[in-house]
C-alpha positions as CSV (number, residue, x, y, z in Angstrom):
1,M,-6.9,-20.0,8.7
2,S,-3.8,-17.7,8.9
3,K,-3.0,-16.1,12.3
4,V,-2.1,-12.5,12.9
5,Y,-0.1,-11.5,15.4
6,F,-1.5,-8.3,17.2
7,L,1.1,-6.1,19.6
8,K,-0.6,-2.9,21.3
9,D,2.5,-2.3,23.2
10,F,5.3,-0.6,20.7
11,E,7.5,-0.9,23.5
12,K,8.2,-4.4,23.0
13,L,8.6,-3.7,19.2
14,N,12.3,-5.3,19.4
15,I,11.8,-8.3,21.6
16,K,8.4,-9.1,19.9
17,T,9.8,-9.4,16.4
18,K,12.9,-11.2,17.8
19,N,10.8,-14.2,19.0
20,L,8.6,-14.1,15.8
21,L,11.3,-14.0,13.2
22,K,13.5,-16.3,14.6
23,G,13.4,-19.3,12.3
24,V,11.7,-17.3,9.3
25,Y,15.3,-16.8,8.0
26,P,18.7,-18.8,7.6
27,T,21.1,-17.3,10.1
28,N,23.8,-15.0,8.1
29,S,21.5,-14.0,5.4
30,Q,20.1,-10.9,3.9
31,V,16.9,-9.9,4.1
32,V,15.1,-7.7,1.5
33,V,12.7,-4.8,3.6
34,K,10.2,-3.3,1.8
35,I,9.3,-0.1,3.5
36,H,7.9,3.2,1.4
37,F,10.3,6.1,3.0
38,G,7.1,8.3,3.0
39,E,7.1,12.1,1.0
40,P,9.9,14.7,2.3
41,G,7.4,16.8,4.7
42,N,4.6,14.5,5.5
43,K,5.1,14.1,9.2
44,F,2.9,11.1,9.6
45,A,5.1,8.5,7.7
46,F,8.1,6.1,9.0
47,T,10.8,7.5,10.6
48,P,14.2,5.9,11.3
49,D,13.0,5.6,15.2
50,D,9.5,3.8,14.2
51,I,12.0,0.7,11.8
52,R,15.3,0.4,14.6
53,P,13.6,-1.9,16.6
54,I,12.7,-4.0,14.0
55,I,16.7,-3.4,12.5
56,K,17.6,-4.2,15.5
57,A,15.5,-7.8,16.1
58,M,17.3,-8.8,12.3
59,K,20.8,-8.0,13.6
60,S,20.6,-9.7,16.9
61,L,19.6,-12.9,14.9
62,K,22.4,-12.4,12.0
63,L,20.4,-11.7,9.8
64,S,21.3,-8.7,7.4
65,P,18.9,-6.0,6.3
66,L,18.8,-4.5,2.7
67,L,16.1,-2.0,2.5
68,I,14.1,-0.7,-1.1
69,D,11.6,0.9,-3.0
70,T,11.2,2.0,-5.9
71,P,10.8,5.9,-7.6
72,V,7.4,7.5,-8.3
73,V,5.4,8.3,-10.9
74,Y,4.1,11.7,-10.1
75,S,6.6,15.1,-10.2
76,S,8.0,14.7,-6.5
77,P,11.6,14.7,-5.3
78,R,11.5,10.6,-5.0
79,D,10.5,10.3,-9.2
80,S,14.2,9.1,-9.7
81,V,16.1,7.0,-8.5
82,K,19.1,9.7,-7.6
83,G,16.6,11.9,-6.0
84,Y,14.7,9.1,-4.0
85,E,17.9,8.5,-2.5
86,K,19.0,11.3,-1.6
87,V,15.4,11.7,0.3
88,V,16.5,8.3,2.0
89,R,19.3,9.8,3.0
90,E,18.0,13.0,4.3
91,K,16.3,11.4,6.1
92,G,18.7,9.5,7.7
93,Y,17.6,5.7,6.9
94,D,21.3,5.8,5.3
95,K,22.8,5.2,8.8
96,L,20.2,2.4,10.2
97,A,20.8,-0.3,6.7
98,P,22.1,-0.2,3.4
99,F,19.4,1.0,0.9
100,I,18.1,0.0,-2.7
101,I,16.0,2.5,-5.0
102,S,15.2,0.6,-7.9
103,N,13.3,1.1,-11.5
104,N,14.3,-2.4,-12.3
105,G,11.5,-4.6,-14.2
106,I,11.0,-8.3,-14.6
107,K,7.8,-8.3,-16.7
108,V,4.5,-10.8,-15.4
109,K,1.2,-10.8,-17.0
110,T,-2.0,-10.2,-15.2
111,K,-5.8,-9.7,-16.1
112,D,-5.3,-7.0,-17.3
113,F,-1.7,-5.8,-18.2
114,T,1.4,-6.6,-17.7
115,A,3.3,-5.8,-14.6
116,E,6.9,-4.7,-14.2
117,V,7.5,-6.3,-10.7
118,C,10.9,-4.9,-8.6
119,K,13.7,-7.1,-9.6
120,E,15.8,-7.1,-7.0
121,L,12.5,-7.7,-4.1
122,V,11.5,-11.0,-6.2
123,E,14.7,-12.3,-7.0
124,A,15.6,-12.1,-3.5
125,K,16.0,-14.8,-1.0
126,N,14.0,-13.3,1.8
127,V,11.8,-10.5,2.2
128,L,10.3,-8.6,5.1
129,V,7.7,-6.3,4.2
130,I,6.7,-3.5,6.3
131,S,4.1,-1.3,6.0
132,H,2.5,1.8,7.2
133,V,-1.4,1.5,7.4
134,K,-3.0,4.5,6.4
135,G,-6.1,6.1,4.2
136,H,-5.9,6.4,0.7
137,A,-8.0,8.5,-1.6
138,C,-7.9,6.0,-4.4
139,S,-7.7,2.7,-2.7
140,G,-9.5,4.0,0.8
141,F,-7.0,2.7,3.0
142,G,-3.4,1.5,2.4
143,G,-1.6,-1.3,4.0
144,T,0.7,-4.0,2.5
145,I,-1.0,-5.0,-0.4
146,K,-0.9,-0.9,-1.1
147,N,2.6,-1.2,-0.3
148,L,3.6,-3.8,-2.9
149,G,0.6,-3.4,-5.8
150,M,2.0,0.3,-5.9
151,G,5.5,0.1,-4.6
152,G,6.4,-2.6,-5.7
153,V,6.3,-2.1,-9.7
154,T,8.5,0.3,-11.8
155,K,6.9,4.0,-12.4
156,K,5.4,2.4,-16.0
157,T,3.1,0.1,-14.0
158,K,2.1,2.6,-11.6
159,S,1.2,4.9,-14.6
160,L,-0.5,1.9,-15.9
161,E,-2.5,1.0,-12.5
162,H,-3.8,4.6,-12.4
163,S,-4.3,5.0,-16.1
164,L,-6.2,1.6,-16.7
165,G,-8.4,2.8,-13.9
166,K,-9.6,5.8,-15.5
167,P,-13.3,6.7,-16.3
168,K,-15.7,6.6,-19.4
169,F,-19.1,7.3,-20.0
170,I,-20.8,3.9,-21.4
171,S,-24.7,5.9,-21.4
172,E,-25.4,9.6,-21.6
173,C,-24.6,11.5,-18.1
174,Q,-28.3,11.8,-16.1
175,G,-26.6,14.7,-14.3
176,C,-26.9,13.8,-10.6
177,G,-23.7,15.2,-9.9
178,I,-22.7,12.1,-7.4
179,C,-19.5,12.1,-9.4
180,A,-18.6,15.6,-8.9
181,N,-19.3,15.3,-5.2
182,L,-17.1,12.5,-4.6
183,C,-14.3,13.0,-6.8
184,P,-11.0,13.2,-4.7
185,A,-9.3,14.9,-7.1
186,G,-11.5,17.4,-8.2
187,V,-11.4,17.0,-12.0
188,I,-15.3,16.4,-12.3
189,K,-17.6,19.3,-13.0
190,M,-20.6,19.6,-13.8
191,V,-21.5,22.0,-17.1
192,D,-25.1,22.1,-18.5
193,G,-26.7,19.4,-16.0
194,K,-23.7,17.4,-17.5
195,A,-20.3,15.9,-15.5
196,K,-17.3,16.7,-17.7
197,I,-14.2,14.9,-16.8
198,D,-11.2,16.0,-17.8
199,L,-9.0,12.6,-17.6
200,N,-5.4,14.4,-18.0
201,A,-5.6,15.5,-14.5
202,C,-8.0,12.4,-13.3
203,W,-6.5,9.8,-10.8
204,G,-7.8,6.9,-12.2
205,C,-10.0,6.0,-8.2
206,S,-12.6,4.4,-9.9
207,I,-15.0,6.3,-7.3
208,C,-17.3,8.0,-9.8
209,Q,-17.8,4.6,-11.5
210,I,-18.4,2.9,-8.8
211,E,-20.9,5.4,-7.0
212,C,-22.7,6.2,-10.1
213,S,-26.4,6.0,-9.6
214,Y,-27.4,5.5,-13.5
215,K,-24.0,3.3,-13.8
216,C,-23.1,5.8,-17.0
217,L,-19.8,5.7,-16.2
218,A,-17.4,2.7,-16.3
219,P,-13.4,2.1,-16.5
220,Q,-11.2,1.9,-19.4
221,K,-10.0,-1.6,-18.3
222,A,-10.6,-2.9,-14.6
223,Y,-11.5,-0.6,-11.5
224,F,-8.5,0.5,-9.5
225,D,-9.1,-1.4,-6.7
226,D,-8.8,-4.6,-9.7
227,L,-5.8,-3.0,-10.9
228,L,-3.9,-2.5,-7.6
229,A,-4.2,-5.9,-6.5
230,Q,-3.1,-7.3,-9.9
231,G,-0.4,-5.4,-8.9
232,A,0.4,-7.0,-5.8
233,A,-0.2,-10.6,-7.1
234,A,1.8,-9.6,-9.3
235,V,4.3,-9.1,-6.9
236,I,3.4,-11.6,-3.7
237,N,3.1,-14.7,-6.3
238,N,6.6,-14.1,-7.2
239,L,8.1,-13.9,-3.8
240,P,9.6,-16.3,-1.7
241,Q,8.5,-18.3,0.2
242,N,10.5,-16.9,3.1
243,T,8.4,-13.5,3.0
244,F,7.2,-12.0,6.0
245,Y,4.5,-9.3,6.8
246,I,4.5,-6.2,9.5
247,N,1.8,-3.3,9.6
248,F,2.1,-0.6,11.7
249,L,-1.3,0.7,12.8
250,K,0.4,4.3,13.8
251,N,-0.2,7.6,13.1
252,I,-3.2,6.8,10.6
253,V,-4.1,9.7,8.6
254,K,-6.9,9.9,6.1
255,L,-4.1,10.3,3.1
256,C,-0.6,7.9,1.4
257,D,2.9,8.6,2.4
258,C,3.2,10.0,-1.2
259,E,1.2,13.2,0.3
260,V,3.2,16.3,1.7
261,S,0.2,17.1,3.8
262,P,-1.9,14.0,4.8
263,G,-4.1,15.4,6.9
264,D,-4.2,14.4,10.9
265,P,-4.6,11.4,12.6
266,I,-8.2,10.2,12.3
267,S,-7.8,7.1,14.7
268,K,-6.2,6.6,17.5
269,D,-2.7,4.5,17.3
270,A,-3.8,0.5,17.7
271,G,-0.4,-1.4,17.7
272,I,1.4,-3.3,15.6
273,L,0.2,-6.2,13.2
274,F,2.7,-9.6,12.3
275,S,1.6,-12.5,9.5
276,D,2.7,-14.9,6.7
277,N,-0.1,-14.0,5.0
278,P,-0.3,-10.5,3.1
279,V,-3.8,-11.0,3.0
280,A,-5.4,-11.5,6.2
281,I,-2.9,-8.9,8.1
282,D,-5.0,-5.7,5.5
283,K,-7.8,-7.4,6.7
284,A,-7.0,-7.8,10.4
285,S,-6.2,-4.2,9.6
286,V,-9.4,-2.8,9.0
287,D,-11.3,-4.7,11.0
288,I,-8.8,-3.6,14.4
289,I,-9.4,0.2,12.9
290,N,-12.8,0.2,12.3
291,D,-14.2,-1.8,16.0
292,L,-12.0,1.6,17.6
293,N,-13.5,4.2,15.9
294,G,-17.4,1.7,15.8
295,K,-17.4,2.4,11.8
296,D,-16.1,1.7,8.6
297,L,-13.7,4.3,9.1
298,F,-12.2,4.7,5.8
299,K,-14.9,3.8,3.7
300,D,-16.6,6.9,5.6
301,I,-13.4,9.1,5.1
302,N,-12.2,8.5,1.5
303,N,-15.7,7.4,-0.1
304,K,-14.1,4.0,-0.9
305,D,-14.4,0.2,0.4
306,P,-10.6,-0.8,1.0
307,L,-12.2,-4.3,1.4
308,L,-12.8,-4.0,-2.7
309,H,-9.2,-4.6,-3.3
310,I,-8.5,-7.0,-0.6
311,N,-11.1,-9.3,-1.9
312,F,-9.7,-8.8,-5.6
313,A,-6.1,-9.6,-3.7
314,S,-7.6,-13.0,-2.2
315,E,-8.5,-14.2,-5.5
316,Y,-5.3,-12.9,-7.2
317,T,-3.3,-14.7,-4.6
318,G,-5.1,-17.3,-3.4
319,K,-4.1,-15.8,0.2
320,E,-7.2,-16.5,2.7
321,L,-9.5,-13.6,4.1
322,D,-10.1,-15.7,7.8
323,Y,-7.5,-15.3,10.2
324,E,-7.1,-16.0,13.8
325,L,-5.7,-12.9,15.6
326,V,-3.2,-13.9,18.5
327,S,-2.3,-11.1,21.1
328,I,0.8,-11.1,21.9
């Protein structure tokens, strides 16, 4: 059973990180740090101040951090390498540590597609994955698996994970209207008692397929949750043995850090988790937040059970879901 370490006192992040990372990475080595720098204007995404205690701890252990992320597929200042580099500098991360924005991919075959995983990430000898836990319109919740499954692959692969999850009718629509009510993109309309879907604007979240009362809809290839997990596994299964994960349960909002306006916080801050198991740390994140709020928070707010993609990730990586929560 994997251990997931739980820190409630954010003020102790530096010393606890130093204690936990001691011995994980060789002294005087470079550690590639995968994070999401956040969309410009998103006031709940990571800031350099959030990460600074971790970087300080690494440097005190004589480790050299190199921050990394990949450009996005949608229209954004972050949709190109140069544009994203500008965003990182404007946010001040370049003063914290060196960084790379990469769209270089190495092909890895998954069950349903060929992923292009971030070359610099999987070729690294040491990796630290730092994830901001928050809601997500397509996966219900975003943590480590989302950070790697979408953030650890090229723009082409990001697009595939969404497009292969788009719906198709496998039988005649019965007009229940559930899909139109739940569609987060608002691209399903009821016309003459039948659902009409604008596939060009569809996000491929698979909510309509999962929730259709009459099972009239199916994905083009697989549910988004399955595809996201396949992308994450393509990364995780190729990361070095010296890989560690940190999840921030802070500024927990409804939507992803890719959004300019992700909504107001939906939960109190809970703390920070540490583990060498990417699946267990996400499962623990969901469990802690649900316990704190007395309900399945992300499923309730985003109409998607986050355990769907977490369970798929466990299957594809062979990483166990069970964990021992250790307070530090």
